N, CA, C and O of each residue as an XYZ file, in Angstrom:
308
protein
N      18.552     11.673     37.096
C      17.705     12.837     37.165
C      17.125     13.158     35.789
O      15.953     13.521     35.689
N      17.922     13.031     34.728
C      17.434     13.305     33.387
C      16.387     12.282     32.959
O      15.449     12.616     32.235
N      16.543     11.057     33.396
C      15.576     10.018     33.047
C      14.231     10.320     33.690
O      13.191     10.208     33.040
N      14.244     10.696     34.945
C      13.005     11.026     35.644
C      12.344     12.242     35.008
O      11.126     12.272     34.833
N      13.129     13.218     34.671
C      12.601     14.418     34.024
C      11.984     14.097     32.667
O      10.909     14.596     32.337
N      12.659     13.271     31.889
C      12.128     12.926     30.564
C      10.866     12.078     30.680
O       9.969     12.188     29.844
N      10.787     11.235     31.706
C       9.580     10.439     31.905
C       8.367     11.315     32.220
O       7.231     10.922     31.954
N       8.601     12.482     32.777
C       7.499     13.406     33.056
C       7.202     14.307     31.865
O       6.040     14.617     31.605
N       8.222     14.727     31.145
C       8.047     15.711     30.085
C       7.500     15.107     28.800
O       6.657     15.726     28.149
N       7.945     13.934     28.420
C       7.539     13.340     27.137
C       6.029     13.107     27.055
O       5.438     13.482     26.042
N       5.372     12.518     28.046
C       3.913     12.361     27.934
C       3.169     13.697     27.878
O       2.164     13.822     27.178
N       3.659     14.680     28.608
C       3.022     15.996     28.579
C       3.185     16.631     27.200
O       2.251     17.255     26.696
N       4.346     16.481     26.590
C       4.576     17.040     25.258
C       3.696     16.357     24.216
O       3.130     17.026     23.351
N       3.578     15.050     24.288
C       2.733     14.323     23.334
C       1.272     14.726     23.511
O       0.565     14.929     22.524
N       0.815     14.842     24.747
C      -0.560     15.277     24.999
C      -0.774     16.700     24.496
O      -1.843     17.021     23.977
N       0.227     17.546     24.645
C       0.105     18.923     24.182
C      -0.036     19.020     22.676
O      -0.762     19.880     22.177
N       0.639     18.160     21.951
C       0.554     18.188     20.492
C      -0.837     17.793     20.029
O      -1.378     18.405     19.108
N      -1.419     16.785     20.647
C      -2.707     16.284     20.189
C      -3.900     16.984     20.830
O      -4.996     16.954     20.270
N      -3.719     17.603     21.970
C      -4.842     18.210     22.666
C      -4.860     19.727     22.614
O      -5.795     20.344     23.125
N      -3.856     20.344     22.011
C      -3.788     21.795     21.947
C      -4.971     22.318     21.124
O      -5.255     21.765     20.061
N      -5.666     23.361     21.578
C      -6.857     23.818     20.866
C      -6.615     24.306     19.443
O      -7.528     24.227     18.621
N      -5.451     24.795     19.125
C      -5.173     25.240     17.767
C      -5.438     26.719     17.577
O      -5.474     27.484     18.540
N      -5.620     27.113     16.340
C      -5.889     28.504     15.981
C      -7.154     28.548     15.138
O      -7.614     27.506     14.671
N      -7.726     29.731     14.933
C      -8.902     29.803     14.067
C      -8.627     29.341     12.641
O      -9.536     28.850     11.972
N      -7.415     29.486     12.171
C      -7.082     29.038     10.823
C      -6.964     27.511     10.757
O      -7.331     26.906      9.751
N      -6.456     26.891     11.820
C      -6.306     25.424     11.877
C      -6.800     24.933     13.238
O      -5.989     24.616     14.109
N      -8.123     24.865     13.432
C      -8.639     24.521     14.760
C      -8.583     23.027     15.050
O      -8.562     22.198     14.141
N      -8.559     22.709     16.330
C      -8.688     21.335     16.793
C     -10.160     21.160     17.157
O     -10.623     21.729     18.146
N     -10.890     20.387     16.379
C     -12.334     20.247     16.567
C     -12.697     19.511     17.851
O     -13.872     19.458     18.215
N     -11.722     18.947     18.537
C     -11.985     18.270     19.791
C     -12.417     19.269     20.864
O     -13.225     18.939     21.732
N     -11.882     20.481     20.807
C     -12.161     21.484     21.823
C     -13.114     22.566     21.366
O     -13.946     23.018     22.153
N     -13.021     22.998     20.115
C     -13.804     24.130     19.641
C     -14.987     23.665     18.800
O     -14.827     22.900     17.848
N     -16.167     24.133     19.162
C     -17.330     23.845     18.331
C     -17.353     24.844     17.175
O     -16.555     25.781     17.141
N     -18.264     24.641     16.234
C     -18.355     25.552     15.092
C     -18.757     26.954     15.534
O     -18.265     27.939     14.983
N     -19.640     27.058     16.519
C     -20.064     28.374     17.010
C     -18.904     29.102     17.684
O     -18.721     30.302     17.483
N     -18.119     28.378     18.483
C     -16.969     28.999     19.145
C     -15.907     29.417     18.137
O     -15.269     30.458     18.295
N     -15.719     28.608     17.105
C     -14.758     28.952     16.061
C     -15.188     30.205     15.315
O     -14.366     31.079     15.040
N     -16.467     30.297     14.987
C     -16.983     31.486     14.307
C     -16.843     32.720     15.195
O     -16.519     33.797     14.694
N     -17.080     32.588     16.500
C     -16.913     33.686     17.437
C     -15.459     34.144     17.482
O     -15.185     35.344     17.504
N     -14.531     33.198     17.496
C     -13.106     33.543     17.531
C     -12.695     34.292     16.263
O     -11.953     35.272     16.332
N     -13.174     33.835     15.111
C     -12.827     34.501     13.851
C     -13.419     35.902     13.823
O     -12.755     36.836     13.373
N     -14.644     36.070     14.290
C     -15.269     37.394     14.317
C     -14.527     38.350     15.238
O     -14.363     39.525     14.912
N     -14.079     37.854     16.386
C     -13.320     38.707     17.308
C     -11.982     39.131     16.697
O     -11.562     40.279     16.843
N     -11.324     38.205     16.018
C     -10.054     38.557     15.379
C     -10.256     39.562     14.259
O      -9.435     40.460     14.075
N     -11.338     39.420     13.510
C     -11.608     40.370     12.427
C     -11.992     41.735     12.977
O     -11.704     42.751     12.344
N     -12.640     41.784     14.148
C     -13.037     43.072     14.716
C     -11.824     43.895     15.156
O     -11.881     45.124     15.161
N     -10.740     43.233     15.520
C      -9.520     43.960     15.891
C      -8.522     43.984     14.743
O      -7.368     44.378     14.913
N      -8.983     43.558     13.572
C      -8.181     43.568     12.342
C      -6.919     42.718     12.470
O      -5.864     43.087     11.954
N      -7.025     41.589     13.150
C      -5.910     40.646     13.240
C      -5.964     39.715     12.037
O      -7.009     39.569     11.403
N      -4.864     39.103     11.733
C      -4.780     38.206     10.588
C      -5.431     36.877     10.944
O      -4.981     36.195     11.865
N      -6.491     36.501     10.219
C      -7.170     35.245     10.490
C      -6.819     34.172      9.480
O      -7.232     33.023      9.635
N      -6.063     34.522      8.445
C      -5.680     33.537      7.444
C      -4.517     32.705      7.960
O      -3.968     32.964      9.031
N      -4.162     31.713      7.182
C      -3.006     30.892      7.527
C      -1.779     31.800      7.613
O      -1.703     32.824      6.934
N      -0.843     31.420      8.437
C       0.371     32.216      8.547
C       1.131     32.176      7.225
O       1.121     31.174      6.510
N       1.778     33.269      6.927
C       2.536     33.361      5.690
C       3.785     32.506      5.832
O       4.547     32.642      6.790
N       3.976     31.633      4.868
C       5.144     30.760      4.924
C       6.391     31.562      4.575
O       6.444     32.240      3.549
N       7.370     31.477      5.425
C       8.620     32.172      5.209
C       9.726     31.145      5.077
O       9.664     30.050      5.636
N      10.729     31.532      4.328
C      11.885     30.666      4.280
C      12.656     30.820      5.580
O      12.466     31.792      6.310
N      13.504     29.885      5.859
C      14.259     29.916      7.101
C      15.159     31.151      7.167
O      15.321     31.744      8.234
N      15.743     31.539      6.036
C      16.622     32.714      6.050
C      15.831     33.985      6.309
O      16.321     34.879      6.999
N      14.613     34.090      5.770
C      13.792     35.274      6.032
C      13.422     35.352      7.507
O      13.411     36.433      8.097
N      13.121     34.212      8.090
C      12.780     34.186      9.504
C      13.971     34.590     10.368
O      13.815     35.367     11.310
N      15.152     34.075     10.060
C      16.346     34.410     10.836
C      16.674     35.895     10.694
O      17.042     36.542     11.674
N      16.544     36.437      9.488
C      16.795     37.869      9.291
C      15.816     38.707     10.103
O      16.201     39.700     10.720
N      14.544     38.303     10.099
C      13.546     39.065     10.847
C      13.830     39.022     12.342
O      13.640     40.019     13.039
N      14.279     37.887     12.833
C      14.581     37.761     14.258
C      15.759     38.651     14.631
O      15.708     39.351     15.643
N      16.808     38.635     13.835
C      17.993     39.415     14.193
C      17.825     40.910     13.954
O      18.585     41.705     14.507
N      16.854     41.309     13.150
C      16.597     42.738     12.945
C      15.667     43.322     14.009
O      15.524     44.540     14.110
N      15.041     42.460     14.795
C      14.096     42.921     15.804
C      14.852     43.468     17.014
O      15.750     42.811     17.542
N      14.490     44.652     17.442
C      15.186     45.290     18.560
C      14.888     44.613     19.882
O      15.692     44.702     20.811
N      13.756     43.938     19.992
C      13.383     43.314     21.251
C      14.345     42.207     21.669
O      14.572     41.989     22.860
N      14.903     41.516     20.694
C      15.858     40.451     21.005
C      17.073     41.015     21.730
O      17.555     40.427     22.697
N      17.559     42.146     21.264
C      18.751     42.731     21.875
C      18.448     43.337     23.252
O      19.286     43.284     24.152
N      17.270     43.901     23.411
C      16.904     44.457     24.712
C      16.737     43.338     25.736
O      17.213     43.456     26.866
N      16.069     42.259     25.353
C      15.890     41.152     26.285
C      17.192     40.441     26.590
O      17.383     39.955     27.705
N      18.096     40.372     25.613
C      19.390     39.762     25.857
C      20.228     40.585     26.821
O      20.919     40.043     27.684
N      20.158     41.900     26.661
C      20.915     42.781     27.532
C      20.391     42.683     28.946
O      20.901     43.355     29.842
C-alpha cells in the first residue's frame, strides 16, 4: 500500500515544485507574465502587504514564534 501511495505522490510533488506559480517576490515565469506580475504587486501594495522577500529567520526564532502563537494551542485543543 505504501509503494502504491508513493508512486502516486512523488510525481505530483515533483511537478508541484517545478510548476508552482510562486510569489510576486520570486515568480515562476512559466505561469505569470510581466503584466500579471505587476498587477499582483500592485494589489499587494494596495492592501499594504509585504511584497519584499520574506525575512530570513533563524530556526530558533521560528520555533519561538510558533510556540508563542496562541492559535497553535487553540487548534491543538
